C-alpha positions in Angstrom: -10.9 31.6 -18.9 -13.7 29.8 -17.2 -11.3 27.0 -16.2 -8.9 29.6 -14.6 -11.6 31.4 -12.7 -13.1 28.2 -11.5 -9.7 27.0 -10.2 -9.1 30.2 -8.3 -12.5 30.1 -6.7 -12.1 26.5 -5.7 -8.6 27.3 -4.3 -10.1 30.1 -2.2 -12.8 27.8 -0.8 -10.2 25.1 0.0 -8.0 27.6 1.8 -10.9 28.5 4.1 -11.6 24.8 4.6 -8.0 24.1 5.6 -8.1 27.0 8.1 -11.2 25.6 9.7 -9.8 22.1 9.8 -6.7 23.4 11.6 -8.5 24.1 14.8 -10.4 20.8 15.0 -10.6 19.4 18.5 -9.8 15.8 17.5 -7.8 14.3 14.7 -9.8 13.4 11.6 -8.0 10.0 11.4 -6.6 7.5 13.8 -3.1 6.2 13.0 -1.7 2.7 13.6 1.7 1.6 12.4 1.7 -1.9 10.9 5.1 -3.6 11.7 6.0 -6.9 10.1 8.9 -9.0 11.5 11.5 -11.4 10.1 14.9 -12.7 11.1 17.6 -10.5 9.4 21.0 -11.8 8.5 24.1 -11.1 10.6 25.3 -7.5 10.5 21.9 -6.0 9.8 19.8 -4.6 12.7 16.6 -2.5 13.0 15.6 -0.1 15.7 13.4 0.5 17.7 11.2 -2.2 16.3 13.7 -5.1 16.3 13.7 -7.3 13.2 11.2 -5.2 11.3 11.0 -5.8 7.5 10.1 -2.2 6.9 7.5 -1.4 4.2 6.6 1.1 1.5 4.1 1.7 -1.4 1.1 0.1 0.4 -2.2 -1.0 -1.0 -5.6 -1.5 0.6 -8.9 -3.1 -0.5 -12.3 -4.2 0.9 -14.5 -7.0 -0.5 -16.1 -10.4 -0.1 -19.2 -11.5 1.7 -17.7 -10.6 5.1 -16.4 -7.2 4.0 -12.8 -8.3 4.4 -10.1 -5.6 4.5 -6.7 -6.5 3.2 -3.5 -4.5 3.3 -0.1 -5.1 1.7 3.2 -3.3 1.5 6.6 -3.9 -0.1 9.2 -5.3 2.3 12.1 -2.9 2.5 14.8 -5.3 3.7 13.7 -8.8 2.6 12.2 -9.8 -0.8 8.7 -10.2 0.6 5.2 -8.6 0.6 3.9 -8.3 4.2 0.1 -8.7 4.2 -2.6 -8.1 6.8 -6.2 -9.2 6.9 -9.2 -8.0 9.0 -12.0 -5.5 9.0 -12.4 -1.7 9.2 -11.5 -0.5 12.7 -9.1 -3.4 13.6 -6.0 -1.9 15.3 -4.1 -3.6 14.0 -5.7 -6.2 11.6 -4.2 -9.7 11.8 -0.9 -10.2 10.2 -1.4 -12.8 7.4 2.2 -13.3 6.6 5.2 -12.5 4.4 4.0 -13.2 0.8 5.8 -14.2 -2.3 9.2 -15.0 -0.8 9.7 -17.7 -3.4 7.6 -17.8 -6.6 7.4 -20.6 -9.2 9.5 -19.8 -12.3 9.9 -22.4 -15.1 13.4 -23.3 -16.2 16.5 -24.6 -14.5 18.5 -22.3 -12.2 15.8 -19.6 -11.9 14.5 -18.0 -8.6 11.5 -15.7 -8.4 11.1 -13.3 -5.5 8.3 -10.8 -4.9 8.1 -7.2 -3.8 9.0 -5.3 -7.0 5.5 -3.7 -6.9 2.2 -5.1 -5.5 -1.5 -4.5 -5.8 -4.3 -6.3 -3.9 -8.1 -7.0 -4.2 -10.8 -9.2 -2.7 -13.4 -10.9 -5.0 -17.0 -11.3 -4.2 -16.2 -14.9 -3.1 -13.8 -13.5 -0.4 -10.7 -14.6 -2.4 -7.7 -12.4 -2.0 -5.7 -11.7 -5.2 -2.2 -10.3 -4.9 -0.5 -9.1 -8.1 3.3 -8.9 -7.7 6.1 -7.5 -9.8 8.6 -10.4 -9.5 12.3 -10.3 -9.5 13.5 -13.3 -11.6 17.1 -14.3 -11.0 18.6 -16.5 -13.7 21.5 -17.9 -11.7 22.9 -19.8 -14.6 23.1 -16.8 -16.9 23.7 -14.4 -13.9 20.9 -12.2 -15.2 17.9 -10.4 -13.7 14.5 -9.7 -15.3 11.1 -8.7 -14.1 7.8 -10.5 -14.4 4.3 -10.5 -13.1 2.9 -13.1 -10.7 -0.6 -13.6 -9.2 -1.0 -15.1 -5.8 -4.5 -16.4 -4.9 -5.6 -16.9 -1.3 -9.1 -18.5 -1.0 -11.4 -17.1 1.7 -10.5 -19.8 4.2 -6.7 -19.3 3.9 -5.1 -18.3 7.2 -1.5 -17.7 5.9 0.8 -17.9 2.9 0.8 -21.7 2.9 -2.9 -21.7 2.0 -2.2 -19.6 -1.2 -1.1 -20.5 -4.7 1.0 -18.5 -7.1 1.2 -18.3 -10.9 3.7 -16.5 -13.0 1.8 -14.6 -15.7 4.7 -13.0 -17.6 8.4 -13.3 -17.3 9.4 -11.5 -20.5 9.8 -8.1 -18.9 7.2 -6.1 -17.0 6.6 -3.1 -14.8 3.9 -1.6 -12.4 0.9 -3.9 -12.5 -2.6 -3.1 -11.3 -5.6 -5.3 -10.3 -9.4 -4.7 -10.2 -12.3 -7.1 -9.6 -16.0 -7.3 -10.7 -17.6 -10.1 -8.7 -15.4 -13.1 -9.4 -14.1 -11.6 -12.6 -10.7 -9.9 -12.3 -8.5 -7.7 -14.6 -4.8 -7.2 -14.4 -2.9 -4.6 -16.4 0.9 -3.8 -16.5 3.5 -2.1 -18.5 5.8 -3.9 -21.0 9.2 -3.1 -19.6 10.7 -2.9 -23.1 10.9 0.2 -25.3 7.2 0.3 -26.2 5.9 0.7 -22.6 2.8 -1.0 -24.0 0.0 -1.6 -21.6 -0.8 -5.3 -21.5 -4.1 -6.7 -20.0 -5.3 -10.0 -18.7 -8.7 -11.2 -17.5 -9.8 -14.0 -15.2 -13.4 -15.2 -15.2 -12.9 -18.0 -12.5 -12.1 -16.1 -9.4 -8.4 -15.7 -10.2 -7.6 -19.3 -11.0 -6.7 -18.9 -14.7 -5.9 -15.8 -16.8 -6.1 -15.0 -20.5 -4.8 -12.0 -22.5 -7.3 -9.4 -23.7 -6.9 -6.3 -25.9 -4.6 -3.6 -24.8 -6.2 -0.3 -23.6 -3.5 1.5 -25.5 -3.8 0.1 -29.0 -6.0 1.2 -31.9 -6.8 4.8 -30.9 -4.9 6.8 -33.6 -3.3 9.9 -32.2 -3.9 8.8 -28.6 -1.9 5.6 -29.3 0.8 7.4 -31.1 1.3 9.9 -28.3 1.4 7.2 -25.6 3.6 4.5 -27.1 7.0 4.7 -25.2 5.5 7.8 -23.7 3.1 7.1 -21.0 2.5 6.6 -17.2 -0.2 4.1 -16.5 -2.5 4.4 -13.5 -4.8 1.8 -12.1 -7.4 -0.3 -13.9 -10.9 0.0 -12.4 -14.1 -2.1 -12.9 -17.6 -0.8 -12.4 -19.8 -3.5 -10.9 -23.0 -1.8 -11.9 -22.3 -1.7 -15.7 -19.4 -4.2 -15.9 -17.4 -1.5 -17.7 -13.6 -1.5 -17.2 -11.5 1.6 -17.2 -7.8 2.3 -17.4 -6.2 5.7 -16.8 -2.9 6.9 -18.1 -0.9 10.0 -18.7 0.9 10.6 -22.0 3.1 13.1 -23.8 3.1 14.1 -27.4 4.6 12.1 -30.3 7.5 13.4 -32.2 8.2 16.0 -29.5 8.6 14.1 -26.3 8.8 10.4 -27.3 11.9 8.9 -25.8 13.1 12.4 -24.8 10.9 13.6 -21.9 8.7 12.0 -19.3 6.8 15.2 -18.6 3.5 13.7 -19.7 1.0 16.5 -20.2 -2.2 14.6 -21.1 -4.6 12.5 -19.0 -6.6 9.8 -20.8 -9.1 7.2 -19.7 -9.7 4.1 -21.9 -13.1 2.2 -21.5 -14.1 -1.3 -22.4 -17.8 -2.2 -22.4 -17.2 -5.8 -23.5 -14.9 -7.0 -20.7 -11.7 -6.1 -22.4 -12.3 -7.2 -26.0 -12.3 -3.7 -27.3 -11.5 -0.2 -25.9 -12.3 3.4 -26.6 -10.3 6.3 -25.3 -11.2 9.8 -24.2 -8.9 12.6 -23.1 -9.7 14.0 -19.6 -7.2 16.9 -19.5 -4.6 18.6 -21.6 -1.8 20.8 -20.3 0.9 22.8 -22.0 3.7 20.9 -23.5 6.2 19.6 -20.9 3.9 20.5 -18.1 4.1 17.1 -16.3 0.9 15.7 -14.8 2.5 12.4 -13.7 3.6 13.0 -10.1 3.6 9.9 -9.9 0.6 8.1 -11.2 -2.7 9.4 -12.3 -5.5 7.6 -10.4 -9.1 6.7 -11.1 -12.1 5.5 -9.1 -15.7 4.6 -9.9 -18.6 5.1 -7.4 -20.2 1.7 -7.5 -23.6 3.2 -6.4 -23.8 5.6 -9.3 -21.1 4.8 -11.9 -19.6 8.3 -11.5 -15.9 8.4 -12.3 -13.3 10.5 -10.5 -9.9 11.0 -12.2 -7.1 12.7 -10.3 -3.5 13.7 -10.9 -0.8 16.0 -9.6 1.5 18.4 -11.5 3.6 18.6 -8.3 2.0 21.8 -7.0 -1.7 21.0 -7.3 -3.8 17.9 -7.1 -6.6 18.1 -9.8 -9.9 16.2 -10.1 -12.1 15.7 -13.1 -15.4 13.7 -13.1 -17.6 11.9 -15.6 -21.3 11.0 -15.1 -21.7 9.4 -18.6 -19.2 6.5 -18.3 -16.2 8.4 -19.4 -17.6 9.9 -22.7 -17.1 13.5 -21.4 -15.3 14.9 -18.4 -15.9 18.0 -16.2 -13.6 20.9 -16.0 -10.7 19.9 -13.7 -10.7 21.6 -10.3 -7.9 21.9 -7.8 -8.5 20.1 -4.5 -5.2 20.8 -2.6 -3.6 23.9 -1.1 -0.2 22.7 0.1 2.7 24.2 -1.9 4.0 20.8 -3.1 1.8 17.7 -3.5 2.6 14.2 -4.9 1.2 10.7 -5.3 -2.6 11.3 -5.3 -5.1 8.4 -5.0 -8.9 8.4 -5.0 -11.8 6.3 -3.7 -15.5 6.9 -4.1 -18.8 5.5 -2.8 -22.4 6.7 -2.1 -21.7 10.2 -3.5 -18.6 10.8 -1.4 -15.0 10.8 -2.8 -11.7 10.9 -1.0 -8.5 12.1 -2.7 -5.4 11.5 -0.6 -1.8 12.7 -1.3 1.5 13.7 0.4 1.9 17.5 0.9 4.5 19.9 2.2 4.8 23.7 2.5 8.3 23.4 0.8 8.5 24.8 -2.7 9.8 21.6 -4.2 9.9 17.9 -3.4 13.7 18.1 -3.6 13.9 20.3 -0.5 16.0 18.5 2.0 14.2 20.1 5.0 10.7 19.5 3.6 8.1 18.4 6.3 5.5 16.1 4.8 2.0 15.1 5.9 -0.8 13.0 4.5 -3.9 14.9 3.4 -7.4 13.9 2.4 -9.5 16.2 0.1 -13.0 14.9 0.7 -16.0 15.6 -1.6 -19.3 15.4 0.3 -22.5 17.3 0.1 -21.5 18.9 -3.2 -18.3 20.5 -1.8 -14.6 19.8 -1.2 -12.9 20.1 2.2 -9.4 19.1 3.4 -8.5 17.1 6.5 -5.1 15.8 7.6 -4.7 12.1 7.8 -1.3 11.8 9.5 -1.3 13.0 13.1 2.4 13.7 13.0 4.6 14.3 9.9 5.2 11.2 7.9 8.5 12.3 6.4 11.2 15.0 6.8 13.4 15.3 3.7 13.4 15.2 0.0 11.0 13.0 -2.0 12.4 11.7 -5.3 9.9 11.1 -8.1 12.3 9.6 -10.7 11.8 5.9 -9.9 14.9 3.8 -10.3 16.7 6.9 -11.5 16.7 8.2 -7.9 20.0 8.3 -6.0 18.3 9.0 -2.7 15.0 10.3 -1.2 12.9 7.4 -2.5 11.8 5.8 0.8 8.2 6.6 0.1 8.5 4.8 -3.3 5.7 5.8 -5.7 2.2 5.6 -4.2 -0.2 4.9 -1.4 -3.9 4.2 -1.3 -7.3 5.0 0.2 -10.4 2.7 0.2 -13.9 3.2 1.6 -15.5 0.7 3.9 -18.9 -0.4 2.5 -20.3 -0.9 6.0 -19.4 2.4 7.7 -18.9 4.5 4.5 -15.7 5.8 6.1 -12.3 6.0 4.5 -9.2 3.8 5.4 -5.8 5.1 4.3 -2.6 3.2 4.2 0.5 5.3 3.9 4.3 5.3 4.4 6.1 6.9 7.3 9.9 7.2 7.3 10.2 8.7 10.9 9.4 5.5 12.9 12.3 3.1 12.4 15.9 2.9 11.3 18.2 0.1 10.2 21.9 -0.3 10.5 24.1 -2.1 7.9 27.9 -2.1 7.6 28.0 0.5 10.3 25.7 2.9 8.5 22.3 3.9 9.8 19.4 4.5 7.4 15.7 5.3 7.5 13.5 2.2 7.6 10.1 3.1 6.1 7.0 1.6 7.8 3.3 1.6 6.7 0.6 3.3 8.8 -3.1 2.4 8.7 -5.4 5.3 9.3 -9.2 5.2 9.8 -11.5 8.1 9.3 -13.1 9.0 12.6 
């Protein structure tokens, strides 16, 4: 009962905050589209930004001795990962180049191309690490498989030619995540086979070499049983103050949902205090059976100044947040931080006692509504209270949003996520999101939406 009452009270407070924010004299965020260009093949044109690659599912990070900001997206038309590099406030940051257009793959007749998924980080040495889900075409066998590659760009690199790439796995992979702690880096990803096992690697030499470490999913009794072939993994996160590493995921319930339903109704956080040698797991939240909390990924952030953890997830109609002040041993009662009727793809960042939870929201009753008008929102925790501000100055999408991954037959232009990060110098948020209203492309006489990414700075 206390959880329900707390949720209703928080929702009432948030409704008041939204009403107040609606009459703000100036936008809470500036918005700058980031357009990457290439030379398309004959018969394919883009408008109005001629020869745009398009982009979706963007990531953003700050780091290094010069507080470098890096942004990536997934090229929509070519197999490539457009990347930008600069600092908070740059409009736009400098275009670094189209990454991972050809990746090293051992074996005759094989071709590796990036842009399946991507995540990006900057180490304390200023090295950019780009983890890419790689399409591996075996031209001899006429077969396709997915792997994970790591592209490393030293601080002095000015473009893709200054970077090196390593294939870390080619046996089948899905949705990889990166985090850094100084010059130590961690990478997790899903086994693309039937187990959906979470695999993990660590680099202790600034991303040069990688070794496998223990899985966050294995050895936890009922938690492991529930999650095997029955989980949605969110990001891996390192705490630079304690050197703890955390991994968040949603899972269903064994024997009832396994291999039958992807409505994962539990949120878990695994913690390693020995740099990935061993893990312990704690449940953050439990919902009723088949009440899915994976719309799409659960997300996690650690405040590097205090070690406080923020976990967030969406059940499609509410974005929820739970926090931990004891390194994940126990978690607070979850509170709602959104008021839009339908909300998807939450992400969180935290620093100096402030947290930003961003998400796509619409007043439509379902993400399947063809006339849904979507905007980007930021629920901000500051001074002990939550408030909501709009990130997008115009709607970023009109139409349905499919959340079924490769099972979608349409409406997947936003793909599966977008991100927020906090600039350590200004303590303001930077959001990189997808907008499907900017460009179109024409192929074989048919015109389609061409998604682009937009960089937004908190004002």
